[in-house]
Backbone as JSON Lines, residues from 0, in Angstrom:
{"i":0,"aa":"P","n":[-12.51,-7.29,5.99],"ca":[-13.14,-7.59,4.7],"c":[-12.62,-8.92,4.14]}
{"i":1,"aa":"T","n":[-13.28,-9.42,3.14],"ca":[-12.8,-10.63,2.47],"c":[-11.49,-10.31,1.78]}
{"i":2,"aa":"D","n":[-10.8,-11.34,1.28],"ca":[-9.53,-11.12,0.59],"c":[-9.72,-10.14,-0.55]}
{"i":3,"aa":"L","n":[-8.82,-9.18,-0.65],"ca":[-8.84,-8.2,-1.72],"c":[-7.73,-8.55,-2.69]}
{"i":4,"aa":"E","n":[-8.01,-8.56,-3.96],"ca":[-7.04,-8.93,-4.99],"c":[-6.52,-7.68,-5.68]}
{"i":5,"aa":"G","n":[-5.22,-7.62,-5.9],"ca":[-4.6,-6.5,-6.6],"c":[-3.47,-6.98,-7.46]}
{"i":6,"aa":"K","n":[-2.55,-6.08,-7.78],"ca":[-1.39,-6.42,-8.6],"c":[-0.12,-5.89,-7.96]}
{"i":7,"aa":"S","n":[0.97,-6.63,-8.19],"ca":[2.31,-6.18,-7.82],"c":[3.3,-7.23,-8.3]}
{"i":8,"aa":"I","n":[4.56,-6.94,-8.11],"ca":[5.61,-7.93,-8.35],"c":[6.59,-7.91,-7.19]}
{"i":9,"aa":"T","n":[6.04,-8.01,-5.99],"ca":[6.86,-8.0,-4.78],"c":[6.64,-9.29,-4.01]}
{"i":10,"aa":"G","n":[7.41,-9.46,-2.95],"ca":[7.28,-10.62,-2.09],"c":[6.19,-10.43,-1.05]}
{"i":11,"aa":"P","n":[6.0,-11.44,-0.2],"ca":[4.97,-11.39,0.82],"c":[5.42,-10.64,2.07]}
{"i":12,"aa":"Y","n":[4.43,-10.25,2.89],"ca":[4.7,-9.63,4.18],"c":[3.48,-9.81,5.07]}
{"i":13,"aa":"G","n":[3.74,-10.06,6.33],"ca":[2.66,-10.11,7.29],"c":[2.41,-11.53,7.77]}
{"i":14,"aa":"P","n":[1.43,-11.66,8.63],"ca":[0.47,-10.64,9.03],"c":[1.1,-9.55,9.87]}
{"i":15,"aa":"A","n":[0.56,-8.34,9.69],"ca":[1.04,-7.16,10.4],"c":[-0.11,-6.16,10.52]}
{"i":16,"aa":"P","n":[-0.03,-5.27,11.49],"ca":[-1.04,-4.22,11.57],"c":[-1.06,-3.4,10.28]}
{"i":17,"aa":"I","n":[-2.25,-2.95,9.87],"ca":[-2.39,-2.14,8.68],"c":[-2.99,-0.79,9.07]}
{"i":18,"aa":"V","n":[-2.41,0.29,8.53],"ca":[-2.82,1.65,8.9],"c":[-2.98,2.5,7.63]}
{"i":19,"aa":"Y","n":[-3.71,3.59,7.75],"ca":[-3.93,4.52,6.65],"c":[-2.97,5.7,6.8]}
{"i":20,"aa":"A","n":[-2.21,5.98,5.75],"ca":[-1.22,7.06,5.79],"c":[-1.83,8.41,6.13]}
{"i":21,"aa":"G","n":[-3.1,8.62,5.79],"ca":[-3.77,9.89,6.08],"c":[-3.89,10.19,7.56]}
{"i":22,"aa":"N","n":[-3.63,9.21,8.4],"ca":[-3.66,9.4,9.85],"c":[-2.3,9.74,10.43]}
{"i":23,"aa":"F","n":[-1.3,9.95,9.54],"ca":[0.06,10.2,9.99],"c":[0.62,11.43,9.29]}
{"i":24,"aa":"T","n":[1.58,12.07,9.93],"ca":[2.21,13.27,9.4],"c":[3.53,12.92,8.71]}
{"i":25,"aa":"S","n":[3.7,13.41,7.49],"ca":[4.96,13.21,6.77],"c":[5.82,14.45,6.94]}
{"i":26,"aa":"T","n":[6.89,14.52,6.18],"ca":[7.75,15.7,6.25],"c":[7.06,16.94,5.67]}
{"i":27,"aa":"L","n":[5.84,16.8,5.14],"ca":[5.04,17.95,4.74],"c":[4.58,18.73,5.97]}
{"i":28,"aa":"G","n":[4.62,18.06,7.14],"ca":[4.17,18.69,8.37],"c":[2.66,18.59,8.56]}
{"i":29,"aa":"A","n":[2.02,17.75,7.77],"ca":[0.58,17.55,7.85],"c":[0.26,16.11,7.46]}
{"i":30,"aa":"A","n":[-1.01,15.74,7.62],"ca":[-1.44,14.42,7.19],"c":[-1.12,14.28,5.7]}
{"i":31,"aa":"D","n":[-0.7,13.08,5.31],"ca":[-0.24,12.87,3.94],"c":[-0.83,11.57,3.38]}
{"i":32,"aa":"P","n":[-2.14,11.58,3.06],"ca":[-2.77,10.35,2.59],"c":[-2.23,9.85,1.26]}
{"i":33,"aa":"Q","n":[-1.64,10.75,0.44],"ca":[-1.08,10.33,-0.85],"c":[0.39,9.96,-0.74]}
{"i":34,"aa":"C","n":[0.97,10.04,0.45],"ca":[2.38,9.69,0.66],"c":[3.26,10.45,-0.32]}
{"i":35,"aa":"L","n":[3.05,11.77,-0.37],"ca":[3.77,12.63,-1.3],"c":[5.22,12.87,-0.9]}
{"i":36,"aa":"Q","n":[5.49,12.82,0.4],"ca":[6.83,13.07,0.92],"c":[7.23,11.92,1.85]}
{"i":37,"aa":"P","n":[8.54,11.77,2.09],"ca":[8.96,10.71,3.02],"c":[8.41,10.95,4.42]}
{"i":38,"aa":"F","n":[8.12,9.87,5.09],"ca":[7.77,9.94,6.5],"c":[9.06,9.83,7.29]}
{"i":39,"aa":"A","n":[9.12,10.5,8.43],"ca":[10.33,10.47,9.26],"c":[10.56,9.06,9.79]}
{"i":40,"aa":"P","n":[11.82,8.67,9.96],"ca":[12.12,7.35,10.53],"c":[11.38,7.17,11.86]}
{"i":41,"aa":"G","n":[10.78,6.0,12.05],"ca":[10.1,5.69,13.3],"c":[8.62,6.05,13.34]}
{"i":42,"aa":"V","n":[8.12,6.73,12.3],"ca":[6.68,7.01,12.28],"c":[5.91,5.69,12.24]}
{"i":43,"aa":"F","n":[6.41,4.74,11.48],"ca":[5.81,3.42,11.4],"c":[6.76,2.41,12.04]}
{"i":44,"aa":"T","n":[6.19,1.34,12.55],"ca":[7.0,0.29,13.17],"c":[6.64,-1.06,12.56]}
{"i":45,"aa":"G","n":[6.83,-1.16,11.25],"ca":[6.59,-2.41,10.56],"c":[5.17,-2.6,10.04]}
{"i":46,"aa":"Q","n":[4.31,-1.61,10.19],"ca":[2.93,-1.75,9.71],"c":[2.89,-1.79,8.18]}
{"i":47,"aa":"I","n":[1.76,-2.3,7.66],"ca":[1.43,-2.17,6.25],"c":[0.71,-0.82,6.13]}
{"i":48,"aa":"V","n":[1.19,0.04,5.25],"ca":[0.66,1.4,5.15],"c":[-0.11,1.57,3.84]}
{"i":49,"aa":"V","n":[-1.33,2.08,3.94],"ca":[-2.2,2.32,2.79],"c":[-2.04,3.77,2.36]}
{"i":50,"aa":"C","n":[-1.7,3.97,1.08],"ca":[-1.56,5.31,0.5],"c":[-2.58,5.49,-0.62]}
{"i":51,"aa":"D","n":[-3.07,6.7,-0.77],"ca":[-3.97,7.03,-1.87],"c":[-3.17,7.37,-3.12]}
{"i":52,"aa":"R","n":[-3.69,6.98,-4.27],"ca":[-3.05,7.27,-5.54],"c":[-3.2,8.76,-5.89]}
{"i":53,"aa":"G","n":[-2.2,9.27,-6.63],"ca":[-2.26,10.64,-7.12],"c":[-1.14,11.5,-6.57]}
{"i":54,"aa":"G","n":[-0.76,12.51,-7.33],"ca":[0.18,13.52,-6.86],"c":[1.65,13.21,-7.06]}
{"i":55,"aa":"N","n":[2.02,11.95,-7.08],"ca":[3.4,11.54,-7.32],"c":[3.4,10.11,-7.84]}
{"i":56,"aa":"G","n":[4.57,9.6,-8.15],"ca":[4.68,8.27,-8.73],"c":[4.26,7.16,-7.77]}
{"i":57,"aa":"R","n":[3.73,6.08,-8.33],"ca":[3.27,4.95,-7.52],"c":[4.4,4.35,-6.69]}
{"i":58,"aa":"V","n":[5.55,4.16,-7.3],"ca":[6.68,3.54,-6.59],"c":[7.27,4.52,-5.58]}
{"i":59,"aa":"A","n":[7.26,5.81,-5.87],"ca":[7.77,6.82,-4.93],"c":[7.01,6.76,-3.61]}
{"i":60,"aa":"K","n":[5.73,6.46,-3.66],"ca":[4.92,6.36,-2.45],"c":[5.47,5.25,-1.54]}
{"i":61,"aa":"S","n":[5.85,4.12,-2.14],"ca":[6.41,3.03,-1.34],"c":[7.75,3.43,-0.72]}
{"i":62,"aa":"D","n":[8.55,4.18,-1.46],"ca":[9.82,4.69,-0.91],"c":[9.55,5.57,0.31]}
{"i":63,"aa":"N","n":[8.51,6.4,0.22],"ca":[8.22,7.35,1.29],"c":[7.74,6.68,2.57]}
{"i":64,"aa":"V","n":[6.96,5.59,2.46],"ca":[6.54,4.89,3.68],"c":[7.67,4.01,4.22]}
{"i":65,"aa":"L","n":[8.49,3.47,3.33],"ca":[9.65,2.7,3.79],"c":[10.58,3.59,4.61]}
{"i":66,"aa":"A","n":[10.76,4.82,4.19],"ca":[11.61,5.76,4.95],"c":[11.1,5.94,6.38]}
{"i":67,"aa":"G","n":[9.79,5.83,6.56],"ca":[9.2,5.98,7.88],"c":[9.13,4.71,8.7]}
{"i":68,"aa":"G","n":[9.59,3.58,8.15],"ca":[9.62,2.33,8.9],"c":[8.52,1.35,8.59]}
{"i":69,"aa":"A","n":[7.78,1.56,7.5],"ca":[6.73,0.61,7.12],"c":[7.33,-0.73,6.72]}
{"i":70,"aa":"G","n":[6.57,-1.79,6.92],"ca":[6.99,-3.12,6.5],"c":[6.32,-3.58,5.23]}
{"i":71,"aa":"G","n":[5.17,-2.96,4.9],"ca":[4.42,-3.3,3.71],"c":[3.69,-2.08,3.2]}
{"i":72,"aa":"F","n":[3.08,-2.2,2.01],"ca":[2.51,-1.05,1.32],"c":[1.28,-1.47,0.53]}
{"i":73,"aa":"V","n":[0.26,-0.63,0.57],"ca":[-0.92,-0.8,-0.27],"c":[-1.18,0.53,-0.97]}
{"i":74,"aa":"L","n":[-1.31,0.47,-2.29],"ca":[-1.68,1.64,-3.08],"c":[-3.15,1.52,-3.43]}
{"i":75,"aa":"A","n":[-3.96,2.47,-2.96],"ca":[-5.4,2.48,-3.22],"c":[-5.7,3.49,-4.31]}
{"i":76,"aa":"N","n":[-6.3,3.02,-5.4],"ca":[-6.62,3.9,-6.51],"c":[-7.55,5.04,-6.1]}
{"i":77,"aa":"D","n":[-7.4,6.17,-6.79],"ca":[-8.37,7.24,-6.68],"c":[-9.55,6.91,-7.59]}
{"i":78,"aa":"Q","n":[-10.63,7.66,-7.48],"ca":[-11.82,7.35,-8.25],"c":[-11.57,7.42,-9.75]}
{"i":79,"aa":"A","n":[-10.77,8.4,-10.19],"ca":[-10.49,8.55,-11.62],"c":[-9.75,7.33,-12.19]}
{"i":80,"aa":"S","n":[-8.93,6.67,-11.38],"ca":[-8.18,5.5,-11.84],"c":[-8.99,4.22,-11.78]}
{"i":81,"aa":"G","n":[-10.07,4.22,-11.0],"ca":[-11.01,3.1,-10.95],"c":[-10.37,1.74,-10.76]}
{"i":82,"aa":"D","n":[-10.56,0.87,-11.76],"ca":[-10.07,-0.51,-11.69],"c":[-8.71,-0.7,-12.36]}
{"i":83,"aa":"S","n":[-8.08,0.37,-12.83],"ca":[-6.79,0.28,-13.52],"c":[-5.7,-0.08,-12.5]}
{"i":84,"aa":"L","n":[-5.04,-1.21,-12.72],"ca":[-4.01,-1.67,-11.79],"c":[-2.7,-1.88,-12.52]}
{"i":85,"aa":"S","n":[-1.59,-1.6,-11.83],"ca":[-0.26,-1.8,-12.38],"c":[0.53,-2.72,-11.47]}
{"i":86,"aa":"A","n":[1.3,-3.61,-12.06],"ca":[2.18,-4.51,-11.3],"c":[3.54,-3.84,-11.2]}
{"i":87,"aa":"D","n":[3.77,-3.1,-10.12],"ca":[5.01,-2.38,-9.92],"c":[5.92,-3.11,-8.94]}
{"i":88,"aa":"A","n":[7.21,-2.85,-9.06],"ca":[8.19,-3.38,-8.11],"c":[8.4,-2.31,-7.04]}
{"i":89,"aa":"Y","n":[7.68,-2.43,-5.95],"ca":[7.77,-1.45,-4.87],"c":[9.03,-1.67,-4.04]}
{"i":90,"aa":"A","n":[9.36,-0.68,-3.22],"ca":[10.54,-0.74,-2.36],"c":[10.37,-1.73,-1.21]}
{"i":91,"aa":"L","n":[9.16,-2.18,-0.98],"ca":[8.85,-3.14,0.07],"c":[7.64,-3.95,-0.4]}
{"i":92,"aa":"P","n":[7.31,-5.05,0.25],"ca":[6.17,-5.84,-0.21],"c":[4.91,-4.98,-0.28]}
{"i":93,"aa":"G","n":[4.24,-5.04,-1.43],"ca":[3.07,-4.2,-1.6],"c":[2.13,-4.69,-2.66]}
{"i":94,"aa":"V","n":[0.99,-4.01,-2.75],"ca":[-0.05,-4.38,-3.71],"c":[-0.82,-3.14,-4.12]}
{"i":95,"aa":"H","n":[-1.28,-3.14,-5.36],"ca":[-2.07,-2.04,-5.92],"c":[-3.52,-2.5,-5.99]}
{"i":96,"aa":"L","n":[-4.45,-1.75,-5.35],"ca":[-5.86,-2.11,-5.29],"c":[-6.72,-1.15,-6.11]}
{"i":97,"aa":"S","n":[-7.86,-1.64,-6.56],"ca":[-8.84,-0.81,-7.26],"c":[-9.42,0.24,-6.32]}
{"i":98,"aa":"Y","n":[-10.11,1.2,-6.9],"ca":[-10.76,2.24,-6.1],"c":[-11.76,1.62,-5.12]}
{"i":99,"aa":"A","n":[-12.63,0.75,-5.61],"ca":[-13.65,0.15,-4.75],"c":[-13.03,-0.65,-3.6]}
{"i":100,"aa":"D","n":[-12.01,-1.44,-3.89],"ca":[-11.35,-2.2,-2.83],"c":[-10.63,-1.29,-1.85]}
{"i":101,"aa":"G","n":[-10.06,-0.2,-2.35],"ca":[-9.41,0.77,-1.47],"c":[-10.39,1.42,-0.51]}
{"i":102,"aa":"V","n":[-11.57,1.77,-1.01],"ca":[-12.62,2.34,-0.15],"c":[-13.02,1.34,0.92]}
{"i":103,"aa":"T","n":[-13.2,0.09,0.53],"ca":[-13.55,-0.96,1.49],"c":[-12.48,-1.11,2.56]}
{"i":104,"aa":"L","n":[-11.22,-1.16,2.14],"ca":[-10.11,-1.33,3.08],"c":[-10.0,-0.15,4.03]}
{"i":105,"aa":"K","n":[-10.07,1.07,3.52],"ca":[-9.94,2.26,4.38],"c":[-11.12,2.39,5.34]}
{"i":106,"aa":"S","n":[-12.31,1.98,4.92],"ca":[-13.47,2.0,5.82],"c":[-13.28,1.0,6.95]}
{"i":107,"aa":"W","n":[-12.74,-0.17,6.62],"ca":[-12.47,-1.18,7.63],"c":[-11.44,-0.69,8.64]}
{"i":108,"aa":"I","n":[-10.39,-0.04,8.16],"ca":[-9.37,0.5,9.06],"c":[-9.98,1.58,9.95]}
{"i":109,"aa":"A","n":[-10.8,2.47,9.36],"ca":[-11.4,3.57,10.12],"c":[-12.36,3.09,11.2]}
{"i":110,"aa":"A","n":[-12.94,1.9,11.01],"ca":[-13.89,1.36,11.99],"c":[-13.2,0.98,13.29]}
{"i":111,"aa":"G","n":[-11.86,0.87,13.27],"ca":[-11.11,0.56,14.48],"c":[-11.07,-0.92,14.78]}
{"i":112,"aa":"G","n":[-10.63,-1.23,15.97],"ca":[-10.47,-2.63,16.35],"c":[-9.15,-3.17,15.84]}
{"i":113,"aa":"V","n":[-9.04,-4.48,15.81],"ca":[-7.83,-5.14,15.35],"c":[-7.81,-5.11,13.83]}
{"i":114,"aa":"T","n":[-6.85,-4.43,13.26],"ca":[-6.72,-4.35,11.81],"c":[-5.37,-4.92,11.42]}
{"i":115,"aa":"T","n":[-5.39,-6.19,11.07],"ca":[-4.19,-6.9,10.67],"c":[-4.39,-7.44,9.26]}
{"i":116,"aa":"A","n":[-3.33,-7.38,8.47],"ca":[-3.43,-7.82,7.08],"c":[-2.15,-8.54,6.67]}
{"i":117,"aa":"T","n":[-2.22,-9.15,5.5],"ca":[-1.08,-9.83,4.89],"c":[-1.01,-9.46,3.43]}
{"i":118,"aa":"V","n":[0.18,-9.12,2.96],"ca":[0.43,-8.98,1.53],"c":[0.94,-10.35,1.09]}
{"i":119,"aa":"R","n":[0.17,-11.03,0.25],"ca":[0.54,-12.4,-0.12],"c":[1.75,-12.46,-1.04]}
{"i":120,"aa":"G","n":[2.03,-11.41,-1.76],"ca":[3.15,-11.42,-2.69],"c":[2.76,-12.04,-4.01]}
{"i":121,"aa":"T","n":[3.67,-11.96,-4.94],"ca":[3.43,-12.45,-6.29],"c":[4.07,-13.8,-6.5]}
{"i":122,"aa":"Q","n":[3.36,-14.67,-7.17],"ca":[3.94,-15.94,-7.56],"c":[4.25,-15.89,-9.04]}
{"i":123,"aa":"S","n":[5.49,-16.13,-9.39],"ca":[5.88,-16.14,-10.79],"c":[5.57,-17.49,-11.41]}
{"i":124,"aa":"D","n":[5.17,-17.45,-12.66],"ca":[4.93,-18.66,-13.43],"c":[5.79,-18.57,-14.69]}
{"i":125,"aa":"V","n":[7.0,-19.12,-14.61],"ca":[7.95,-19.06,-15.71],"c":[7.9,-20.37,-16.48]}
{"i":126,"aa":"N","n":[7.62,-20.26,-17.76],"ca":[7.5,-21.44,-18.6],"c":[7.93,-21.04,-20.01]}
{"i":127,"aa":"S","n":[8.85,-21.78,-20.59],"ca":[9.36,-21.44,-21.92],"c":[8.25,-21.47,-22.98]}
{"i":128,"aa":"A","n":[7.16,-22.15,-22.72],"ca":[6.04,-22.2,-23.66],"c":[5.36,-20.85,-23.8]}
{"i":129,"aa":"Y","n":[5.59,-19.94,-22.84],"ca":[4.96,-18.63,-22.89],"c":[5.64,-17.72,-23.92]}
{"i":130,"aa":"G","n":[6.78,-18.12,-24.41],"ca":[7.46,-17.37,-25.45],"c":[8.42,-16.41,-24.9]}
């Protein structure tokens, strides 16, 4: 897909393979698309992992994929959250996407083939004129 814009306050990562957490098993013993529990070490090998919003804290989701070896993180809003985005400090480079962009991204991943992405990171603009 074209570049997707979101929010965060983390650094950059990638390019790296991007995967959907719902295709992996967490310590719940089942697929965990919301990244509700930590993933076991070695489940991921530096991929950017997409998690669905809901069920637990936004930042906790990044902790859970980092535990499994992820290198980056994408939080995809649920439909109820729509376009509401938060700039969070995740445990690893990450970005928060709208519901529509999350659907686009997950559809692209599901289509297969080479799925590589980059988290561009946040650029700070510090200026005393901002107050």
